[in-house]
N, CA, C, O and the ligand as a Tripos MOL2 file, in Angstrom:
@<TRIPOS>MOLECULE
protein
  257   255    65     0     0
PROTEIN
NO_CHARGES

@<TRIPOS>ATOM
      1 N           0.9410   -1.1430    0.0510 N.3       1 MET1
      2 CA          0.0240   -0.0590   -0.0580 C.3       1 MET1
      3 C           0.9510    1.1420   -0.0750 C.2       1 MET1
      4 O           1.8010    1.2620    0.8070 O.2       1 MET1
      5 N           0.8240    1.9850   -0.9940 N.am      2 PRO2
      6 CA          1.7410    3.3450   -1.0670 C.3       2 PRO2
      7 C           1.3610    4.2830    0.1080 C.2       2 PRO2
      8 O           0.2250    4.5660    0.4870 O.2       2 PRO2
      9 N           2.4690    4.6770    0.5710 N.am      3 GLY3
     10 CA          2.5150    5.5990    1.6730 C.3       3 GLY3
     11 C           2.4450    5.0720    3.1710 C.2       3 GLY3
     12 O           2.7060    5.7320    4.1770 O.2       3 GLY3
     13 N           2.0220    3.6820    3.1080 N.am      4 THR4
     14 CA          2.1970    3.0220    4.3810 C.3       4 THR4
     15 C           3.5390    2.5890    4.8770 C.2       4 THR4
     16 O           4.2770    1.9360    4.1400 O.2       4 THR4
     17 N           3.9110    2.9370    6.1560 N.am      5 VAL5
     18 CA          5.1800    2.7150    6.6670 C.3       5 VAL5
     19 C           5.0540    1.2950    7.2280 C.2       5 VAL5
     20 O           4.2330    1.1140    8.1280 O.2       5 VAL5
     21 N           5.7720    0.2950    6.7910 N.am      6 VAL6
     22 CA          5.7030   -1.0920    7.2790 C.3       6 VAL6
     23 C           6.9550   -1.2200    8.1370 C.2       6 VAL6
     24 O           8.0800   -0.9920    7.6920 O.2       6 VAL6
     25 N           6.6900   -1.6190    9.4630 N.am      7 ARG7
     26 CA          7.7050   -1.8470   10.4140 C.3       7 ARG7
     27 C           8.1100   -3.3110   10.0990 C.2       7 ARG7
     28 O           7.3390   -4.2450   10.3190 O.2       7 ARG7
     29 N           9.2390   -3.4590    9.6220 N.am      8 VAL8
     30 CA          9.6950   -4.8610    9.2070 C.3       8 VAL8
     31 C           9.8600   -5.7280   10.5350 C.2       8 VAL8
     32 O           9.5430   -6.9140   10.6220 O.2       8 VAL8
     33 N          10.3160   -5.0800   11.3850 N.am      9 SER9
     34 CA         10.5910   -5.8830   12.6200 C.3       9 SER9
     35 C           9.3550   -6.4630   13.3800 C.2       9 SER9
     36 O           9.5210   -7.2280   14.3310 O.2       9 SER9
     37 N           8.2280   -6.1250   12.9890 N.am     10 ASP10
     38 CA          6.9480   -6.3880   13.5060 C.3      10 ASP10
     39 C           6.3360   -7.6140   12.7880 C.2      10 ASP10
     40 O           5.3100   -8.1910   13.1510 O.2      10 ASP10
     41 N           7.1130   -7.9410   11.7050 N.am     11 ARG11
     42 CA          6.3870   -8.8650   10.7980 C.3      11 ARG11
     43 C           7.4110  -10.2610   10.7020 C.2      11 ARG11
     44 O           8.6110  -10.1720   10.4450 O.2      11 ARG11
     45 N           6.7550  -11.4490   10.9370 N.am     12 CYS12
     46 CA          7.6470  -12.5440   10.7710 C.3      12 CYS12
     47 C           8.1650  -12.8460    9.1940 C.2      12 CYS12
     48 O           7.2930  -12.9500    8.3320 O.2      12 CYS12
     49 N           9.3520  -12.9650    8.8770 N.am     13 ASP13
     50 CA          9.7650  -13.3310    7.6370 C.3      13 ASP13
     51 C           9.4720  -14.7310    7.0630 C.2      13 ASP13
     52 O           9.5710  -15.0300    5.8730 O.2      13 ASP13
     53 N           9.1070  -15.5310    8.0420 N.am     14 SER14
     54 CA          8.9570  -16.9820    7.7220 C.3      14 SER14
     55 C           7.5550  -17.2350    7.4670 C.2      14 SER14
     56 O           7.2800  -17.7560    6.3870 O.2      14 SER14
     57 N           6.4090  -16.8940    8.4580 N.am     15 CYS15
     58 CA          5.1080  -17.1230    8.1340 C.3      15 CYS15
     59 C           4.2310  -15.9390    7.7480 C.2      15 CYS15
     60 O           3.1060  -16.0460    7.2600 O.2      15 CYS15
     61 N           4.9310  -14.6790    8.0450 N.am     16 GLY16
     62 CA          4.2770  -13.5520    7.7000 C.3      16 GLY16
     63 C           3.2670  -12.9320    8.7970 C.2      16 GLY16
     64 O           2.5790  -11.9240    8.6380 O.2      16 GLY16
     65 N           3.3200  -13.6650    9.8230 N.am     17 ASP17
     66 CA          2.4580  -13.1900   10.9930 C.3      17 ASP17
     67 C           3.0200  -11.8750   11.4590 C.2      17 ASP17
     68 O           4.2300  -11.6820   11.3380 O.2      17 ASP17
     69 N           2.2100  -10.9190   12.0020 N.am     18 SER18
     70 CA          2.6800   -9.7370   12.7850 C.3      18 SER18
     71 C           2.4280  -10.0410   14.3110 C.2      18 SER18
     72 O           1.6210  -10.8760   14.7210 O.2      18 SER18
     73 N           3.1800   -9.2980   15.0390 N.am     19 GLY19
     74 CA          3.0600   -9.6240   16.4900 C.3      19 GLY19
     75 C           4.2130   -9.0040   17.1930 C.2      19 GLY19
     76 O           4.9750   -8.1850   16.6780 O.2      19 GLY19
     77 N           4.2880   -9.4780   18.4740 N.am     20 THR20
     78 CA          5.3370   -8.8970   19.4070 C.3      20 THR20
     79 C           6.4710  -10.0240   19.5100 C.2      20 THR20
     80 O           6.3040  -11.1330   19.0020 O.2      20 THR20
     81 N           7.5720   -9.6870   20.1610 N.am     21 ASP21
     82 CA          8.5480  -10.6560   20.5620 C.3      21 ASP21
     83 C           9.2060  -11.2630   19.2310 C.2      21 ASP21
     84 O           9.5060  -12.4450   19.0610 O.2      21 ASP21
     85 N           9.3430  -10.3590   18.4550 N.am     22 MET22
     86 CA          9.9440  -10.8780   17.0420 C.3      22 MET22
     87 C          11.5680  -10.8220   17.4230 C.2      22 MET22
     88 O          11.9980  -10.0420   18.2740 O.2      22 MET22
     89 N          12.3860  -11.7220   16.7050 N.am     23 LYS23
     90 CA         13.6260  -11.7590   16.9460 C.3      23 LYS23
     91 C          14.3280  -11.9890   15.6490 C.2      23 LYS23
     92 O          13.7690  -12.5900   14.7310 O.2      23 LYS23
     93 N          15.6070  -11.4970   15.5510 N.am     24 THR24
     94 CA         16.3830  -11.5710   14.3920 C.3      24 THR24
     95 C          17.1810  -12.8520   14.4030 C.2      24 THR24
     96 O          17.9920  -12.9740   15.3210 O.2      24 THR24
     97 N          17.0780  -13.7580   13.5810 N.am     25 VAL25
     98 CA         17.8490  -14.9700   13.4460 C.3      25 VAL25
     99 C          18.3690  -15.3530   12.1650 C.2      25 VAL25
    100 O          18.0520  -14.7990   11.1120 O.2      25 VAL25
    101 N          19.1100  -16.2380   12.2640 N.am     26 GLN26
    102 CA         19.7650  -16.8270   10.9480 C.3      26 GLN26
    103 C          19.2770  -18.2000   10.7960 C.2      26 GLN26
    104 O          19.5730  -19.0270   11.6580 O.2      26 GLN26
    105 N          18.5240  -18.5430    9.7380 N.am     27 ARG27
    106 CA         18.0560  -19.7950    9.4820 C.3      27 ARG27
    107 C          19.0840  -20.8160    9.2630 C.2      27 ARG27
    108 O          20.0950  -20.5250    8.6230 O.2      27 ARG27
    109 N          18.8880  -22.1060    9.7920 N.am     28 ILE28
    110 CA         19.8010  -23.1990    9.6080 C.3      28 ILE28
    111 C          19.2600  -24.1440    8.7150 C.2      28 ILE28
    112 O          18.3970  -24.8830    9.1890 O.2      28 ILE28
    113 N          19.5680  -24.2930    7.5300 N.am     29 TYR29
    114 CA         19.1990  -25.3660    6.5590 C.3      29 TYR29
    115 C          19.7330  -26.7630    6.9730 C.2      29 TYR29
    116 O          20.9210  -27.0820    6.9210 O.2      29 TYR29
    117 N          18.7640  -27.5210    7.3700 N.am     30 LEU30
    118 CA         19.2270  -29.0510    7.7170 C.3      30 LEU30
    119 C          18.9980  -29.9100    6.4540 C.2      30 LEU30
    120 O          18.0380  -29.7970    5.6920 O.2      30 LEU30
    121 N          20.0510  -30.8100    6.3420 N.am     31 LYS31
    122 CA         19.8940  -31.8730    5.3790 C.3      31 LYS31
    123 C          19.7260  -33.0560    6.1120 C.2      31 LYS31
    124 O          20.4420  -33.4480    7.0330 O.2      31 LYS31
    125 N          18.5790  -33.6810    5.5690 N.am     32 VAL32
    126 CA         18.4140  -35.0290    6.5080 C.3      32 VAL32
    127 C          18.3230  -36.2920    5.4950 C.2      32 VAL32
    128 O          17.7770  -36.2760    4.3920 O.2      32 VAL32
    129 N          18.8840  -37.2320    6.0210 N.am     33 ASP33
    130 CA         19.0280  -38.6290    5.2140 C.3      33 ASP33
    131 C          17.5190  -38.9990    5.0890 C.2      33 ASP33
    132 O          16.7980  -39.0160    6.0860 O.2      33 ASP33
    133 N          17.1280  -39.2490    4.0310 N.am     34 PRO34
    134 CA         15.8110  -39.8160    3.6510 C.3      34 PRO34
    135 C          15.3170  -41.3380    4.3460 C.2      34 PRO34
    136 O          14.1850  -41.6970    4.6710 O.2      34 PRO34
    137 N          16.4160  -41.9510    4.4210 N.am     35 LEU35
    138 CA         16.2750  -43.3220    5.0140 C.3      35 LEU35
    139 C          16.3700  -43.2570    6.6120 C.2      35 LEU35
    140 O          15.4860  -43.8040    7.2730 O.2      35 LEU35
    141 N          17.2310  -42.7200    7.1220 N.am     36 THR36
    142 CA         17.4380  -42.6810    8.6990 C.3      36 THR36
    143 C          16.8020  -41.6000    9.3880 C.2      36 THR36
    144 O          16.6310  -41.6620   10.6050 O.2      36 THR36
    145 N          16.3810  -40.4590    8.6050 N.am     37 HIS37
    146 CA         15.7800  -39.2770    9.1540 C.3      37 HIS37
    147 C          16.8100  -38.7490   10.1200 C.2      37 HIS37
    148 O          16.4130  -38.2200   11.1590 O.2      37 HIS37
    149 N          18.0170  -38.8400    9.8820 N.am     38 GLN38
    150 CA         19.0190  -38.2920   10.8040 C.3      38 GLN38
    151 C          19.5520  -36.9610    9.9850 C.2      38 GLN38
    152 O          19.6900  -36.8780    8.7650 O.2      38 GLN38
    153 N          19.7850  -36.0600   10.8580 N.am     39 VAL39
    154 CA         20.4320  -34.8840   10.1850 C.3      39 VAL39
    155 C          21.9570  -35.0740    9.9720 C.2      39 VAL39
    156 O          22.7550  -35.3180   10.8770 O.2      39 VAL39
    157 N          22.2860  -34.9180    8.5320 N.am     40 VAL40
    158 CA         23.5400  -35.3300    8.1940 C.3      40 VAL40
    159 C          24.4100  -34.0360    7.8470 C.2      40 VAL40
    160 O          25.6390  -34.0970    7.8860 O.2      40 VAL40
    161 N          23.7840  -32.9520    7.5310 N.am     41 ASP41
    162 CA         24.5440  -31.8700    7.2310 C.3      41 ASP41
    163 C          23.5930  -30.4340    7.7290 C.2      41 ASP41
    164 O          22.3640  -30.4590    7.6730 O.2      41 ASP41
    165 N          24.2520  -29.3880    8.1430 N.am     42 GLU42
    166 CA         23.5150  -28.0940    8.3690 C.3      42 GLU42
    167 C          24.3100  -27.0390    7.8910 C.2      42 GLU42
    168 O          25.5400  -27.0060    7.9360 O.2      42 GLU42
    169 N          23.4820  -26.0820    7.3810 N.am     43 GLN43
    170 CA         24.1740  -24.8990    6.6190 C.3      43 GLN43
    171 C          23.4680  -23.5990    7.0760 C.2      43 GLN43
    172 O          22.2590  -23.4160    6.9340 O.2      43 GLN43
    173 N          24.3210  -22.7130    7.6340 N.am     44 LEU44
    174 CA         23.7540  -21.4250    8.1340 C.3      44 LEU44
    175 C          23.3910  -20.3920    6.9660 C.2      44 LEU44
    176 O          24.2930  -20.0460    6.2030 O.2      44 LEU44
    177 N          22.1160  -19.8970    6.8080 N.am     45 ALA45
    178 CA         21.7100  -18.9800    5.8820 C.3      45 ALA45
    179 C          22.5660  -17.7730    5.7690 C.2      45 ALA45
    180 O          23.1320  -17.3200    6.7640 O.2      45 ALA45
    181 N          22.6850  -17.2160    4.5510 N.am     46 ASP46
    182 CA         23.6010  -16.0680    4.4310 C.3      46 ASP46
    183 C          22.9140  -14.6720    5.0090 C.2      46 ASP46
    184 O          23.6120  -13.7360    5.3960 O.2      46 ASP46
    185 N          21.7840  -14.6490    5.0200 N.am     47 GLU47
    186 CA         20.9230  -13.4580    5.4780 C.3      47 GLU47
    187 C          20.2610  -13.5530    6.7460 C.2      47 GLU47
    188 O          20.0130  -14.6960    7.1300 O.2      47 GLU47
    189 N          19.8990  -12.5300    7.5260 N.am     48 PHE48
    190 CA         19.1620  -12.4810    8.7170 C.3      48 PHE48
    191 C          17.7840  -12.3560    8.3330 C.2      48 PHE48
    192 O          17.3880  -11.8270    7.2940 O.2      48 PHE48
    193 N          17.0410  -12.9010    9.2780 N.am     49 GLU49
    194 CA         15.4780  -12.8930    9.1560 C.3      49 GLU49
    195 C          14.9660  -12.4880   10.4650 C.2      49 GLU49
    196 O          15.6350  -12.5270   11.4980 O.2      49 GLU49
    197 N          13.6130  -12.0520   10.3690 N.am     50 THR50
    198 CA         12.8190  -11.5790   11.5730 C.3      50 THR50
    199 C          11.8960  -12.6950   11.7860 C.2      50 THR50
    200 O          11.1300  -12.9400   10.8540 O.2      50 THR50
    201 N          11.8200  -13.4920   12.9510 N.am     51 TRP51
    202 CA         11.0020  -14.4360   13.1010 C.3      51 TRP51
    203 C          10.1960  -14.2300   14.3780 C.2      51 TRP51
    204 O          10.5900  -13.5570   15.3300 O.2      51 TRP51
    205 N           8.9080  -14.9410   14.3020 N.am     52 CYS52
    206 CA          8.0540  -14.8540   15.5880 C.3      52 CYS52
    207 C           8.2930  -16.0090   16.4900 C.2      52 CYS52
    208 O           8.9900  -16.9360   16.0760 O.2      52 CYS52
    209 N           7.8120  -16.0410   17.6140 N.am     53 PRO53
    210 CA          8.2180  -17.1580   18.7250 C.3      53 PRO53
    211 C           7.7080  -18.4710   18.0700 C.2      53 PRO53
    212 O           8.3830  -19.4610   18.3520 O.2      53 PRO53
    213 N           6.7100  -18.6570   17.2990 N.am     54 ILE54
    214 CA          6.2100  -19.9200   16.7980 C.3      54 ILE54
    215 C           7.1440  -20.4860   15.9240 C.2      54 ILE54
    216 O           7.5090  -21.6490   16.0970 O.2      54 ILE54
    217 N           7.6330  -19.7080   14.8800 N.am     55 CYS55
    218 CA          8.5240  -20.1560   14.0470 C.3      55 CYS55
    219 C           9.9350  -20.4010   14.6530 C.2      55 CYS55
    220 O          10.7370  -21.1690   14.1220 O.2      55 CYS55
    221 N          10.1680  -19.7860   15.6640 N.am     56 ARG56
    222 CA         11.4950  -19.9370   16.3240 C.3      56 ARG56
    223 C          11.4450  -21.3320   17.0120 C.2      56 ARG56
    224 O          12.4960  -21.9610   17.1300 O.2      56 ARG56
    225 N          10.1530  -21.8940   17.5180 N.am     57 VAL57
    226 CA         10.1630  -23.2950   18.0190 C.3      57 VAL57
    227 C          10.0780  -24.1590   16.9890 C.2      57 VAL57
    228 O          10.4680  -25.2990   17.2440 O.2      57 VAL57
    229 N           9.6090  -23.9130   15.7010 N.am     58 THR58
    230 CA          9.2080  -24.8090   14.7750 C.3      58 THR58
    231 C          10.6370  -25.1990   13.8750 C.2      58 THR58
    232 O          10.9510  -26.3460   13.5560 O.2      58 THR58
    233 N          11.3450  -24.0640   13.5800 N.am     59 TYR59
    234 CA         12.2990  -24.2370   12.6420 C.3      59 TYR59
    235 C          13.5920  -24.0790   13.1510 C.2      59 TYR59
    236 O          13.7260  -23.3130   14.1060 O.2      59 TYR59
    237 N          14.6950  -24.7300   12.6380 N.am     60 ALA60
    238 CA         15.9910  -24.6550   13.1420 C.3      60 ALA60
    239 C          16.4930  -23.2460   12.8070 C.2      60 ALA60
    240 O          16.2050  -22.6980   11.7430 O.2      60 ALA60
    241 N          17.3010  -22.6430   13.8130 N.am     61 HIS61
    242 CA         17.8870  -21.2970   13.5540 C.3      61 HIS61
    243 C          19.0740  -21.1460   14.5440 C.2      61 HIS61
    244 O          19.4910  -22.0060   15.3200 O.2      61 HIS61
    245 N          19.5430  -19.8610   14.3600 N.am     62 GLN62
    246 CA         20.5370  -19.3760   15.5250 C.3      62 GLN62
    247 C          20.1990  -17.8800   15.8060 C.2      62 GLN62
    248 O          20.1320  -17.0270   14.9220 O.2      62 GLN62
    249 N          20.0170  -17.6830   16.9780 N.am     63 LEU63
    250 CA         19.5250  -16.2410   17.2700 C.3      63 LEU63
    251 C          20.7740  -15.3380   17.1250 C.2      63 LEU63
    252 O          21.8830  -15.7620   17.4530 O.2      63 LEU63
    253 N          20.5950  -14.1250   16.6470 N.am     64 ILE64
    254 CA         21.6620  -13.1520   16.4060 C.3      64 ILE64
    255 C          21.8760  -12.5050   17.8210 C.2      64 ILE64
    256 O          22.7230  -11.6250   17.9760 O.2      64 ILE64
    257 ZN          6.6490  -16.8480   12.1760 Zn       65 ZN65
@<TRIPOS>BOND
     1     1     2 1
     2     2     3 1
     3     3     4 2
     4     3     5 am
     5     5     6 1
     6     6     7 1
     7     7     8 2
     8     7     9 am
     9     9    10 1
    10    10    11 1
    11    11    12 2
    12    11    13 am
    13    13    14 1
    14    14    15 1
    15    15    16 2
    16    15    17 am
    17    17    18 1
    18    18    19 1
    19    19    20 2
    20    19    21 am
    21    21    22 1
    22    22    23 1
    23    23    24 2
    24    23    25 am
    25    25    26 1
    26    26    27 1
    27    27    28 2
    28    27    29 am
    29    29    30 1
    30    30    31 1
    31    31    32 2
    32    31    33 am
    33    33    34 1
    34    34    35 1
    35    35    36 2
    36    35    37 am
    37    37    38 1
    38    38    39 1
    39    39    40 2
    40    39    41 am
    41    41    42 1
    42    42    43 1
    43    43    44 2
    44    43    45 am
    45    45    46 1
    46    46    47 1
    47    47    48 2
    48    47    49 am
    49    49    50 1
    50    50    51 1
    51    51    52 2
    52    51    53 am
    53    53    54 1
    54    54    55 1
    55    55    56 2
    56    55    57 am
    57    57    58 1
    58    58    59 1
    59    59    60 2
    60    59    61 am
    61    61    62 1
    62    62    63 1
    63    63    64 2
    64    63    65 am
    65    65    66 1
    66    66    67 1
    67    67    68 2
    68    67    69 am
    69    69    70 1
    70    70    71 1
    71    71    72 2
    72    71    73 am
    73    73    74 1
    74    74    75 1
    75    75    76 2
    76    75    77 am
    77    77    78 1
    78    78    79 1
    79    79    80 2
    80    79    81 am
    81    81    82 1
    82    82    83 1
    83    83    84 2
    84    83    85 am
    85    85    86 1
    86    86    87 1
    87    87    88 2
    88    87    89 am
    89    89    90 1
    90    90    91 1
    91    91    92 2
    92    91    93 am
    93    93    94 1
    94    94    95 1
    95    95    96 2
    96    95    97 am
    97    97    98 1
    98    98    99 1
    99    99   100 2
   100    99   101 am
   101   101   102 1
   102   102   103 1
   103   103   104 2
   104   103   105 am
   105   105   106 1
   106   106   107 1
   107   107   108 2
   108   107   109 am
   109   109   110 1
   110   110   111 1
   111   111   112 2
   112   111   113 am
   113   113   114 1
   114   114   115 1
   115   115   116 2
   116   115   117 am
   117   117   118 1
   118   118   119 1
   119   119   120 2
   120   119   121 am
   121   121   122 1
   122   122   123 1
   123   123   124 2
   124   123   125 am
   125   125   126 1
   126   126   127 1
   127   127   128 2
   128   127   129 am
   129   129   130 1
   130   130   131 1
   131   131   132 2
   132   131   133 am
   133   133   134 1
   134   134   135 1
   135   135   136 2
   136   135   137 am
   137   137   138 1
   138   138   139 1
   139   139   140 2
   140   139   141 am
   141   141   142 1
   142   142   143 1
   143   143   144 2
   144   143   145 am
   145   145   146 1
   146   146   147 1
   147   147   148 2
   148   147   149 am
   149   149   150 1
   150   150   151 1
   151   151   152 2
   152   151   153 am
   153   153   154 1
   154   154   155 1
   155   155   156 2
   156   155   157 am
   157   157   158 1
   158   158   159 1
   159   159   160 2
   160   159   161 am
   161   161   162 1
   162   162   163 1
   163   163   164 2
   164   163   165 am
   165   165   166 1
   166   166   167 1
   167   167   168 2
   168   167   169 am
   169   169   170 1
   170   170   171 1
   171   171   172 2
   172   171   173 am
   173   173   174 1
   174   174   175 1
   175   175   176 2
   176   175   177 am
   177   177   178 1
   178   178   179 1
   179   179   180 2
   180   179   181 am
   181   181   182 1
   182   182   183 1
   183   183   184 2
   184   183   185 am
   185   185   186 1
   186   186   187 1
   187   187   188 2
   188   187   189 am
   189   189   190 1
   190   190   191 1
   191   191   192 2
   192   191   193 am
   193   193   194 1
   194   194   195 1
   195   195   196 2
   196   195   197 am
   197   197   198 1
   198   198   199 1
   199   199   200 2
   200   199   201 am
   201   201   202 1
   202   202   203 1
   203   203   204 2
   204   203   205 am
   205   205   206 1
   206   206   207 1
   207   207   208 2
   208   207   209 am
   209   209   210 1
   210   210   211 1
   211   211   212 2
   212   211   213 am
   213   213   214 1
   214   214   215 1
   215   215   216 2
   216   215   217 am
   217   217   218 1
   218   218   219 1
   219   219   220 2
   220   219   221 am
   221   221   222 1
   222   222   223 1
   223   223   224 2
   224   223   225 am
   225   225   226 1
   226   226   227 1
   227   227   228 2
   228   227   229 am
   229   229   230 1
   230   230   231 1
   231   231   232 2
   232   231   233 am
   233   233   234 1
   234   234   235 1
   235   235   236 2
   236   235   237 am
   237   237   238 1
   238   238   239 1
   239   239   240 2
   240   239   241 am
   241   241   242 1
   242   242   243 1
   243   243   244 2
   244   243   245 am
   245   245   246 1
   246   246   247 1
   247   247   248 2
   248   247   249 am
   249   249   250 1
   250   250   251 1
   251   251   252 2
   252   251   253 am
   253   253   254 1
   254   254   255 1
   255   255   256 2
@<TRIPOS>SUBSTRUCTURE
     1 MET1         2 RESIDUE 1 A MET
     2 PRO2         6 RESIDUE 1 A PRO
     3 GLY3        10 RESIDUE 1 A GLY
     4 THR4        14 RESIDUE 1 A THR
     5 VAL5        18 RESIDUE 1 A VAL
     6 VAL6        22 RESIDUE 1 A VAL
     7 ARG7        26 RESIDUE 1 A ARG
     8 VAL8        30 RESIDUE 1 A VAL
     9 SER9        34 RESIDUE 1 A SER
    10 ASP10       38 RESIDUE 1 A ASP
    11 ARG11       42 RESIDUE 1 A ARG
    12 CYS12       46 RESIDUE 1 A CYS
    13 ASP13       50 RESIDUE 1 A ASP
    14 SER14       54 RESIDUE 1 A SER
    15 CYS15       58 RESIDUE 1 A CYS
    16 GLY16       62 RESIDUE 1 A GLY
    17 ASP17       66 RESIDUE 1 A ASP
    18 SER18       70 RESIDUE 1 A SER
    19 GLY19       74 RESIDUE 1 A GLY
    20 THR20       78 RESIDUE 1 A THR
    21 ASP21       82 RESIDUE 1 A ASP
    22 MET22       86 RESIDUE 1 A MET
    23 LYS23       90 RESIDUE 1 A LYS
    24 THR24       94 RESIDUE 1 A THR
    25 VAL25       98 RESIDUE 1 A VAL
    26 GLN26      102 RESIDUE 1 A GLN
    27 ARG27      106 RESIDUE 1 A ARG
    28 ILE28      110 RESIDUE 1 A ILE
    29 TYR29      114 RESIDUE 1 A TYR
    30 LEU30      118 RESIDUE 1 A LEU
    31 LYS31      122 RESIDUE 1 A LYS
    32 VAL32      126 RESIDUE 1 A VAL
    33 ASP33      130 RESIDUE 1 A ASP
    34 PRO34      134 RESIDUE 1 A PRO
    35 LEU35      138 RESIDUE 1 A LEU
    36 THR36      142 RESIDUE 1 A THR
    37 HIS37      146 RESIDUE 1 A HIS
    38 GLN38      150 RESIDUE 1 A GLN
    39 VAL39      154 RESIDUE 1 A VAL
    40 VAL40      158 RESIDUE 1 A VAL
    41 ASP41      162 RESIDUE 1 A ASP
    42 GLU42      166 RESIDUE 1 A GLU
    43 GLN43      170 RESIDUE 1 A GLN
    44 LEU44      174 RESIDUE 1 A LEU
    45 ALA45      178 RESIDUE 1 A ALA
    46 ASP46      182 RESIDUE 1 A ASP
    47 GLU47      186 RESIDUE 1 A GLU
    48 PHE48      190 RESIDUE 1 A PHE
    49 GLU49      194 RESIDUE 1 A GLU
    50 THR50      198 RESIDUE 1 A THR
    51 TRP51      202 RESIDUE 1 A TRP
    52 CYS52      206 RESIDUE 1 A CYS
    53 PRO53      210 RESIDUE 1 A PRO
    54 ILE54      214 RESIDUE 1 A ILE
    55 CYS55      218 RESIDUE 1 A CYS
    56 ARG56      222 RESIDUE 1 A ARG
    57 VAL57      226 RESIDUE 1 A VAL
    58 THR58      230 RESIDUE 1 A THR
    59 TYR59      234 RESIDUE 1 A TYR
    60 ALA60      238 RESIDUE 1 A ALA
    61 HIS61      242 RESIDUE 1 A HIS
    62 GLN62      246 RESIDUE 1 A GLN
    63 LEU63      250 RESIDUE 1 A LEU
    64 ILE64      254 RESIDUE 1 A ILE
    65 ZN65       257 GROUP 0 **** ****
């Protein structure tokens, strides 16, 4: 919406929800073996994201 100031820090980059208690995180990409379902590799994302509490519980990440 033109002219609307969007406060990025109030919106979750992962699920799009807005709210409080947003935190800046770095997503961790997990590589899971399809047979054993064990994590065989993990890679830190290049960029920072803003996540809500729910996404921080659900997805692997590292707090900044
Ligand atoms: Zn979220």
